[in-house]
KOLGUZA-154645 format. One record per residue (C-alpha): residue in three letters; x negated, y negated, z. Coordinates in steps of 0.5 Angstrom, whole numbers, plus 500, padded with zeros to 3 digits. Example, Ala and Ser with C-alpha at 12.3 -4.5 7.8 and 13.67 -1.06 7.14 Angstrom:
residues 2
+-----+-----+-----+-----+
| res |   u |   v |   w |
+-----+-----+-----+-----+
| ALA | 475 | 509 | 516 |
| SER | 473 | 502 | 514 |
+-----+-----+-----+-----+
END
This chain:
residues 177
+-----+-----+-----+-----+
| res |   u |   v |   w |
+-----+-----+-----+-----+
| MET | 325 | 737 | 323 |
| PRO | 327 | 730 | 327 |
| LEU | 324 | 730 | 333 |
| SER | 330 | 727 | 337 |
| ALA | 334 | 733 | 333 |
| ILE | 330 | 737 | 339 |
| VAL | 330 | 733 | 344 |
| THR | 337 | 733 | 344 |
| ILE | 337 | 742 | 343 |
| VAL | 333 | 741 | 350 |
| LEU | 339 | 736 | 353 |
| ARG | 345 | 743 | 351 |
| VAL | 340 | 747 | 353 |
| PHE | 341 | 742 | 360 |
| ALA | 349 | 742 | 358 |
| VAL | 350 | 748 | 359 |
| LEU | 345 | 751 | 363 |
| TRP | 349 | 747 | 369 |
| GLY | 356 | 749 | 366 |
| VAL | 355 | 755 | 368 |
| GLU | 353 | 754 | 375 |
| ALA | 360 | 750 | 375 |
| ILE | 363 | 756 | 373 |
| SER | 359 | 761 | 379 |
| ILE | 359 | 757 | 384 |
| PHE | 367 | 756 | 382 |
| VAL | 367 | 763 | 383 |
| GLY | 363 | 765 | 389 |
| GLU | 366 | 760 | 393 |
| ALA | 374 | 762 | 389 |
| VAL | 371 | 769 | 393 |
| GLN | 368 | 766 | 398 |
| HIS | 375 | 763 | 399 |
| SER | 379 | 769 | 399 |
| MET | 375 | 775 | 404 |
| THR | 375 | 769 | 408 |
| PHE | 381 | 765 | 409 |
| ARG | 380 | 760 | 413 |
| ALA | 385 | 754 | 416 |
| SER | 379 | 749 | 415 |
| LYS | 376 | 751 | 408 |
| THR | 377 | 743 | 404 |
| PHE | 375 | 741 | 396 |
| VAL | 370 | 738 | 400 |
| GLU | 367 | 746 | 399 |
| TYR | 369 | 745 | 390 |
| LEU | 366 | 739 | 388 |
| SER | 359 | 741 | 388 |
| PRO | 361 | 746 | 383 |
| LEU | 365 | 740 | 380 |
| PHE | 361 | 736 | 379 |
| PHE | 354 | 740 | 376 |
| GLY | 362 | 742 | 370 |
| LEU | 361 | 733 | 369 |
| ALA | 354 | 732 | 369 |
| ALA | 355 | 738 | 363 |
| VAL | 360 | 735 | 359 |
| CYS | 356 | 728 | 360 |
| MET | 350 | 731 | 357 |
| TRP | 354 | 735 | 352 |
| ARG | 358 | 730 | 350 |
| TYR | 351 | 725 | 350 |
| ALA | 347 | 729 | 348 |
| GLY | 345 | 726 | 342 |
| ARG | 346 | 719 | 344 |
| LEU | 341 | 721 | 349 |
| ALA | 335 | 723 | 345 |
| VAL | 335 | 718 | 339 |
| LYS | 333 | 714 | 347 |
| VAL | 327 | 718 | 350 |
| THR | 325 | 719 | 343 |
| PRO | 319 | 713 | 340 |
| GLU | 321 | 709 | 334 |
| PRO | 319 | 710 | 328 |
| ASP | 323 | 718 | 328 |
| ARG | 318 | 722 | 327 |
| GLU | 318 | 729 | 323 |
| VAL | 317 | 736 | 326 |
| ALA | 314 | 741 | 321 |
| LEU | 316 | 747 | 324 |
| GLY | 314 | 751 | 318 |
| GLY | 320 | 755 | 317 |
| ILE | 324 | 756 | 323 |
| THR | 331 | 752 | 323 |
| LEU | 336 | 748 | 327 |
| LYS | 340 | 755 | 327 |
| ASP | 333 | 759 | 330 |
| LEU | 332 | 753 | 334 |
| TYR | 340 | 754 | 338 |
| CYS | 339 | 761 | 337 |
| LEU | 333 | 761 | 340 |
| ALA | 336 | 756 | 346 |
| PHE | 341 | 762 | 347 |
| VAL | 337 | 767 | 347 |
| PHE | 332 | 764 | 352 |
| LEU | 339 | 762 | 357 |
| GLY | 341 | 770 | 356 |
| LEU | 335 | 772 | 360 |
| ARG | 335 | 767 | 364 |
| PHE | 340 | 768 | 367 |
| MET | 340 | 776 | 367 |
| LEU | 334 | 777 | 370 |
| THR | 335 | 771 | 376 |
| SER | 341 | 775 | 377 |
| ALA | 341 | 782 | 376 |
| GLY | 336 | 784 | 383 |
| THR | 341 | 780 | 386 |
| VAL | 348 | 785 | 383 |
| ALA | 344 | 791 | 382 |
| ALA | 341 | 790 | 390 |
| TRP | 349 | 788 | 394 |
| GLY | 351 | 795 | 390 |
| PHE | 346 | 800 | 393 |
| TYR | 348 | 795 | 400 |
| GLU | 355 | 797 | 398 |
| VAL | 354 | 804 | 396 |
| SER | 349 | 807 | 401 |
| LEU | 355 | 802 | 407 |
| ALA | 361 | 806 | 405 |
| ALA | 357 | 813 | 404 |
| ALA | 354 | 813 | 412 |
| SER | 361 | 810 | 414 |
| ASP | 365 | 815 | 417 |
| SER | 372 | 811 | 415 |
| THR | 376 | 812 | 410 |
| VAL | 375 | 804 | 409 |
| PRO | 367 | 801 | 409 |
| GLN | 367 | 795 | 414 |
| ILE | 366 | 790 | 408 |
| GLN | 360 | 784 | 411 |
| THR | 357 | 783 | 404 |
| ALA | 357 | 774 | 403 |
| PHE | 363 | 776 | 398 |
| GLY | 361 | 768 | 395 |
| GLU | 353 | 770 | 393 |
| ILE | 356 | 777 | 389 |
| GLY | 361 | 775 | 385 |
| ARG | 356 | 768 | 383 |
| ALA | 350 | 774 | 382 |
| PHE | 356 | 777 | 377 |
| VAL | 359 | 771 | 374 |
| ASN | 351 | 770 | 372 |
| VAL | 351 | 776 | 369 |
| VAL | 355 | 777 | 365 |
| LEU | 356 | 770 | 362 |
| GLY | 347 | 770 | 361 |
| GLY | 350 | 777 | 357 |
| LEU | 355 | 774 | 354 |
| CYS | 350 | 769 | 350 |
| LEU | 345 | 774 | 349 |
| VAL | 351 | 779 | 346 |
| PHE | 354 | 772 | 341 |
| ALA | 348 | 768 | 341 |
| ARG | 348 | 768 | 333 |
| ARG | 355 | 765 | 333 |
| LEU | 354 | 761 | 338 |
| SER | 348 | 757 | 335 |
| GLU | 353 | 758 | 328 |
| LYS | 359 | 755 | 330 |
| LEU | 353 | 749 | 334 |
| LEU | 350 | 748 | 329 |
| ALA | 356 | 745 | 325 |
| PHE | 358 | 740 | 331 |
| HIS | 351 | 737 | 332 |
| ASP | 351 | 735 | 325 |
| THR | 358 | 732 | 327 |
| GLN | 355 | 728 | 334 |
| VAL | 348 | 726 | 332 |
| PRO | 348 | 719 | 330 |
| VAL | 342 | 717 | 326 |
| PRO | 337 | 713 | 328 |
| PRO | 338 | 706 | 326 |
| PRO | 331 | 706 | 320 |
| PRO | 325 | 702 | 323 |
| VAL | 325 | 694 | 321 |
| ASP | 319 | 692 | 319 |
| TYR | 317 | 684 | 319 |
+-----+-----+-----+-----+
END
């Protein structure tokens, strides 16, 4: 397997990571905005997810070209035994799914426990909500998207393999002088 193909997978893992960050930041800001309406809230809060989203799209689109540029000439074959490109993509999605779920599951569980204990301690029927809704929304999106990455890792890797074959440019052969 060419080294540039492995670098392309790594770059696309970062693109997916940035894309999920963009979605979770956007959801967090939207939830926070809907729960605590402020007239001063402008589009500035949405610049961060927009930046992450654009970076993710650009990284995904140009990962193959960038991989060819950063790998040393000539693009050497890396012996990985019986591991295929599909296996590497599947491993990448499993890694991303675990990363998203494990980094956010604790936040969701802690805030959920806090809300339940707040509701149980309250005398009124409507508990006082004093949590950071943006943080909860963002963590919840990460857990859900991480679970989807885990569940659909094989299917996503098959689709990306078809896309990978059409997007990774073949470097020109080295010229001997």
